[in-house]
C-alpha positions in Angstrom: -7.8 87.0 -17.2 -5.9 84.0 -16.8 -4.3 82.8 -13.5 -0.5 83.6 -13.3 1.5 80.3 -13.8 2.9 78.9 -10.5 6.9 78.7 -10.8 8.9 77.7 -7.9 12.1 79.4 -7.0 15.3 77.7 -7.8 16.6 75.3 -4.9 18.8 76.9 -2.1 22.5 76.3 -2.0 23.6 73.5 0.4 25.9 74.2 3.3 29.4 72.9 3.9 30.6 70.4 1.3 31.4 66.8 1.0 32.9 65.2 4.1 32.8 68.3 6.2 30.3 68.8 9.0 27.6 71.3 8.6 27.3 74.5 10.6 24.0 74.5 12.9 23.0 78.1 11.9 23.6 77.3 8.2 21.7 74.2 8.5 18.7 75.9 10.1 18.7 78.4 7.1 19.0 75.7 4.5 16.3 73.6 5.9 13.9 76.5 6.1 14.8 77.5 2.4 14.4 74.1 1.3 11.1 73.6 2.7 9.8 76.7 0.9 11.5 75.5 -2.3 9.7 72.2 -1.7 6.2 73.7 -1.0 6.7 75.9 -4.3 7.8 73.0 -6.4 4.9 70.8 -5.2 2.3 73.4 -6.0 4.1 73.8 -9.7 4.1 70.1 -10.2 0.6 69.8 -9.2 -0.3 72.6 -11.7 1.9 70.9 -14.4 0.4 67.7 -14.0 -3.1 69.1 -14.0 -2.2 70.9 -17.4 -0.8 67.6 -18.8 -4.1 65.8 -18.0 -6.1 68.6 -19.5 -4.1 68.4 -22.6 -5.0 64.9 -23.2 -1.6 64.2 -24.6 0.8 61.1 -23.6 4.0 62.6 -25.0 4.7 64.3 -21.8 3.7 61.4 -19.5 7.4 60.4 -19.1 8.5 63.9 -18.2 5.7 64.2 -15.6 6.7 60.9 -14.1 10.4 61.9 -13.9 9.6 65.3 -12.4 7.5 63.8 -9.7 10.0 61.1 -8.9 12.9 63.4 -8.5 10.8 65.6 -6.5 9.7 62.7 -4.2 13.5 62.0 -3.7 14.2 65.4 -2.5 11.0 65.5 -0.2 12.2 62.2 1.4 15.5 63.2 2.2 14.2 66.5 3.4 11.9 64.6 6.0 14.8 62.6 7.1 16.9 65.8 7.6 14.2 67.3 9.6 14.0 64.1 11.8 17.8 64.3 12.5 17.7 68.0 12.9 15.0 67.6 15.6 14.2 71.4 15.9 17.9 72.1 16.3 18.7 69.7 19.2 21.9 68.5 17.6 25.6 67.9 18.6 28.6 67.1 16.6 27.5 63.6 15.7 24.2 64.7 14.3 25.8 67.6 12.4 28.3 65.2 10.6 25.2 62.7 9.9 23.4 65.9 8.4 26.3 66.5 6.2 26.4 62.9 5.0 22.6 63.0 4.2 22.9 66.1 2.3 26.0 65.1 0.2 25.7 61.5 0.2 23.6 59.8 -2.6 19.9 59.8 -2.7 17.9 56.6 -3.3 18.7 56.0 -6.9 15.2 54.6 -7.7 13.8 57.9 -8.2 16.2 58.5 -11.0 16.4 55.3 -12.5 12.9 54.8 -13.9 11.6 58.0 -15.0 13.3 58.7 -18.5 16.3 58.0 -20.6 19.5 59.6 -19.1 18.7 59.0 -15.5 21.5 57.3 -13.6 21.1 54.2 -11.4 23.8 55.3 -9.0 21.9 58.1 -7.2 22.8 61.8 -6.8 23.4 64.0 -3.9 20.6 66.2 -2.6 21.9 69.4 -4.0 22.1 67.6 -7.4 18.6 66.1 -7.1 17.4 69.7 -6.6 19.0 71.0 -9.5 17.8 68.0 -11.6 14.4 68.8 -10.3 14.8 72.4 -11.5 16.0 71.2 -14.9 13.4 68.6 -15.7 10.5 71.0 -14.3 11.7 73.6 -16.5 11.7 71.3 -19.5 8.3 70.2 -18.6 7.0 73.7 -18.0 8.2 74.7 -21.6 6.6 71.8 -23.2 3.2 72.4 -21.7 3.6 76.2 -22.6 2.7 77.1 -19.1 5.1 79.8 -18.2 4.7 83.4 -18.4 7.7 83.9 -20.7 6.1 81.4 -23.3 5.4 84.3 -25.7 8.1 86.6 -24.5 11.0 86.0 -27.0 13.3 88.3 -25.0 12.5 86.4 -21.7 12.8 83.0 -23.2 16.1 84.1 -24.7 17.4 85.3 -21.4 16.4 82.1 -19.6 18.0 80.0 -22.3 21.4 81.8 -21.8 21.2 81.3 -18.1 20.6 77.6 -18.7 23.3 77.4 -21.0 25.8 79.0 -18.5 24.6 76.3 -16.0 25.5 73.7 -18.7 29.0 75.3 -19.2 29.8 75.1 -15.5 28.6 71.5 -15.5 30.9 70.8 -18.4 33.8 72.4 -16.7 33.3 70.3 -13.7 33.6 67.0 -15.4 37.0 65.3 -15.4 39.0 65.2 -18.6 38.0 62.4 -20.9 35.6 61.3 -23.7 32.7 62.3 -21.7 33.8 65.8 -21.2 34.7 66.1 -24.9 31.3 64.9 -26.0 29.7 67.4 -23.6 31.8 70.2 -24.9 30.7 69.5 -28.4 27.2 69.4 -27.2 27.5 72.7 -25.5 29.2 74.3 -28.7 26.2 73.3 -30.7 23.8 74.8 -28.0 25.9 78.1 -28.1 25.9 78.2 -31.9 22.1 77.7 -32.1 21.5 80.0 -29.3 23.5 82.7 -31.1 21.7 82.2 -34.5 18.3 82.4 -32.8 19.4 85.6 -30.8 20.6 87.2 -34.1 17.5 86.3 -36.0 15.3 87.7 -33.1 17.3 91.0 -33.4 16.4 91.2 -37.1 12.8 90.8 -36.3 12.2 87.2 -37.5 9.8 84.8 -35.8 11.8 82.4 -33.8 9.2 81.0 -31.8 9.3 77.5 -33.6 13.1 77.4 -32.9 13.0 78.2 -29.1 10.9 75.2 -28.2 13.4 72.6 -29.4 16.5 74.5 -28.2 14.8 74.9 -24.6 14.3 71.2 -24.7 17.8 70.3 -25.7 19.3 72.6 -23.1 17.1 71.4 -20.4 17.9 67.7 -21.4 21.6 68.6 -21.5 21.6 70.2 -18.0 19.8 67.1 -16.6 22.3 64.7 -18.2 25.3 66.7 -17.0 24.1 66.8 -13.3 23.7 62.9 -13.4 27.0 62.6 -15.3 28.8 64.8 -12.7 27.4 62.9 -9.8 28.5 59.7 -11.4 31.8 61.2 -12.2 32.4 62.2 -8.4 31.0 58.8 -7.3 33.6 57.0 -9.6 36.3 59.2 -8.2 35.5 58.4 -4.7 35.5 54.6 -5.7 38.9 54.8 -7.1 40.2 56.6 -3.8 38.3 54.0 -1.6 39.9 51.0 -3.7 43.3 52.6 -3.5 43.2 53.1 0.3 41.4 49.7 0.8 44.2 48.0 -1.3 46.9 49.6 0.7 45.4 48.6 4.1 45.0 45.1 3.0 48.6 44.9 1.7 49.8 46.0 5.2 47.4 43.5 6.7 48.8 40.6 4.6 52.3 41.5 5.8 51.2 41.3 9.3 49.5 38.0 8.7 52.8 36.6 7.3 54.5 37.4 10.6 51.6 35.9 12.5 51.9 32.6 10.6 55.7 32.4 11.2 55.0 33.0 15.0 52.2 30.3 15.0 54.5 27.8 13.2 57.3 28.3 15.6 55.2 28.1 18.7 52.6 25.4 18.1 52.5 21.8 16.8 50.6 21.1 14.7 50.2 24.5 13.2 47.3 25.3 10.7 48.0 25.0 7.1 46.3 27.8 5.3 47.7 29.9 2.5 48.0 33.9 2.9 46.0 35.6 0.3 48.3 37.8 -2.0 47.0 41.4 -2.4 49.6 42.1 -5.2 47.7 39.4 -7.3 44.8 41.9 -7.7 46.9 44.1 -9.7 46.7 48.1 -9.7 43.4 49.8 -9.2 41.7 50.2 -12.7 40.7 53.6 -14.0 37.6 52.1 -15.7 34.4 52.8 -13.7 32.9 49.3 -14.4 36.2 47.8 -13.7 36.6 49.6 -10.3 33.1 48.1 -9.2 34.5 44.6 -10.0 37.9 45.5 -8.1 36.1 46.5 -5.1 34.1 43.0 -5.0 37.4 41.3 -5.3 39.0 43.5 -2.4 36.1 42.5 -0.3 36.8 38.8 -1.0 40.4 39.3 -0.2 39.6 41.1 3.0 37.4 38.1 4.2 40.0 35.6 3.3 42.6 37.6 5.3 40.2 37.7 8.3 39.6 33.9 8.1 43.4 33.2 8.1 43.9 35.7 11.0 41.6 33.9 13.2 42.8 30.4 12.1 46.3 31.3 13.0 45.4 33.3 16.2 43.4 30.6 17.7 46.3 28.1 18.5 48.3 31.1 20.1 45.4 31.9 22.2 44.7 28.4 23.3 48.2 27.9 24.6 48.1 31.2 26.6 44.7 30.0 28.0 46.3 26.4 28.9 49.1 28.1 30.8 46.7 30.4 32.7 44.4 27.3 33.5 47.5 25.4 34.6 48.4 28.2 36.9 44.9 28.4 38.3 44.8 24.6 38.9 48.3 24.9 40.7 46.8 27.4 43.1 43.7 25.2 43.6 45.9 22.4 44.5 47.8 24.2 47.2 44.4 25.7 48.5 43.1 22.1 49.0 46.3 20.8 50.5 46.9 18.2 47.5 50.2 19.6 46.1 52.3 17.1 48.0 50.5 14.2 46.6 52.9 12.2 44.1 50.4 11.9 41.2 49.4 15.5 41.4 52.7 16.7 41.6 53.8 14.5 38.7 51.1 15.6 36.3 51.5 19.4 37.2 55.2 18.9 36.3 54.6 17.1 33.1 51.9 19.6 31.9 54.2 22.6 32.9 57.1 21.0 31.1 55.0 20.5 27.9 53.6 24.0 27.8 57.0 25.6 28.3 58.4 23.6 25.4 58.8 25.4 22.0 56.9 24.5 19.9 54.1 23.5 22.2 52.6 20.0 21.5 49.1 21.5 21.7 47.0 18.3 21.7 49.4 16.7 24.4 49.1 19.9 26.4 45.4 20.1 26.2 44.9 16.5 27.4 47.5 17.0 30.2 45.8 20.0 31.8 42.4 18.5 31.4 43.7 15.3 33.3 45.3 17.5 36.0 41.9 19.2 36.5 40.1 15.9 36.5 42.5 14.4 39.2 42.4 17.6 41.4 38.6 17.5 41.2 38.2 13.8 42.1 37.6 12.7 45.6 40.8 12.7 48.0 42.6 9.4 48.2 42.0 7.2 51.5 45.8 7.1 52.6 46.5 4.6 55.5 49.1 5.8 57.7 52.2 3.4 57.8 52.6 1.0 60.8 55.3 1.9 63.4 58.1 -0.8 64.6 56.7 -3.8 66.6 57.6 -3.6 70.4 59.7 -6.7 71.5 58.0 -9.2 74.1 59.0 -8.9 77.7 60.1 -12.0 79.8 59.0 -10.6 83.0 55.8 -11.7 84.2 53.2 -9.1 84.8 53.1 -7.6 88.1 56.5 -8.8 89.2 59.7 -6.8 89.3 63.1 -8.3 88.7 
C-alpha cells in the first residue's frame, strides 16, 4: 500500500493589517500556526522534490525551484519575526516592527528568478504564503502526487475553490486594463470548469482536461497574488509621492522667506537659486513614471536642504559673532582692560558693525577677531605721567629767614 502523500495545510491568516500594530496574543497564535505551516510545507516540498528527481524529467525543474525559493522567503521572514518576538518579550515598538515585517515587502529575490510571472518588487508575508500555496498546488498536480489525482469529484471541488480565490483576487485589483484582462481570464476558467463539470456529470472521462485546467488556475492565482501586491505597492508609491511633493512645496515656501531674511540681514548674501517644486508637475498615475518621479523628488529635497544650509549659515555666524563680542566685552571687564583706549575703540566699532542692517559679515568677522587678539595680548607698559616741577628755593639750607 502506497504511503499517503504529504500535503501541508493552507497558510494561516495574518493578524492586524498594513500600518496597524499587531496584538500580542494574536501574534503568538499566528507565529505558532505559521511554524506548523512551515514544517508541513517543508515536508511536502521535500516529498515533491524527491518525486521530481525520481521522475527524471526536467519540465518541472522551474516549478520546483520557484516553490523552494518562495518557501525560503517565508522561512527567512518567519525566523526574523521570531527574533523580534523574543518569546513574547515585546512592547509597543516591537509590535509595530512586527506588523511592518508581516505586511511589508519580503526579499524580492525569492520571487524574481523562479519562473515567469514572478514580480521583482517583492510581496508581503501573507501574499508570499498564498503564493507558496498556489505554486506548490500546481507542482503537486503536475507530479500527480495528491490523493485526489484520480478522484474527479475531489479535483473538481479543489478547482472550484481555487477559482473562487482567483475571483477574490480579481475583485481586489484596481480598475484598469490589468483588471479587465484578469476578468477575461477568470471568465475563461469559469467556462472551462463548467464544461468539465457537466461532462463529468454525464459520465465522460475528463481526466485529460483536469490537468491543464488545474495548471491554468494555479498559474492565474499565482500571477494575481503578485499583481495584487504590485498594485498595492504602486498605490502606496503614489500616496508617498503626493505627500512628499506637498511637504517639499511647503519647505520651498519657507526657504523663500529664509532667502529674503538672509539678503536683508547679511552682506554679501549667498547667491543660490531656490528649487521649484511646481516644475516637477503633478504626480503621475503610471507606475513606472511614479518611480522616476520619486527619484526627482529626492533630488529636489537634496537641493532644498543644500540651499537651506547655505542661507542659514551667514545668519548663524552673525549671531555667533554677537555672542562672541559680548563674551569678549565681559573678559575685558574681568581683566580690567575696558578702559584702555584701543580696547574701547575696537569694541565700539565691532558693536556698531554688528548692529547695522545688513551686517558687513567679512568686516564684522575681522573686527571681532582683532578684538580678541588685542585682549589676549600682553598688557601695555604704561608710564604714569610726571607731576609739575617744584620751584627752586633761595634760602640756604639750614637757615631760616
